[in-house]
C-alpha positions, 0 to 999 in steps of 0.5 A: 072737673075731669075732663075726657081728654084728661086723666086723673090721678088714680089713672096716672097712678096706675099708668105709671106702675105700667111703666115699671113693670114694662120696664122689665119686658123682653121685645117679644113680649112686649110686642104681645102686650102691645098686641093684648093692648090694641084688641082688646081697645077694640073690642070695648070699642066695637061693644061701644058702638053696639051700645050706642045703637041699643040706645 
């Protein structure tokens, strides 16, 4: 059974694909990408908190 702290095989594959894609980013592109990933994570956290309040 998959535990929450581990990645599934599909997630591991997606991570490997992403690793290959980001190798070719400039520093500015990498910084913008990282900021966007963090922003999306915060939005996800907010949605989960909102959803949990309603449950």
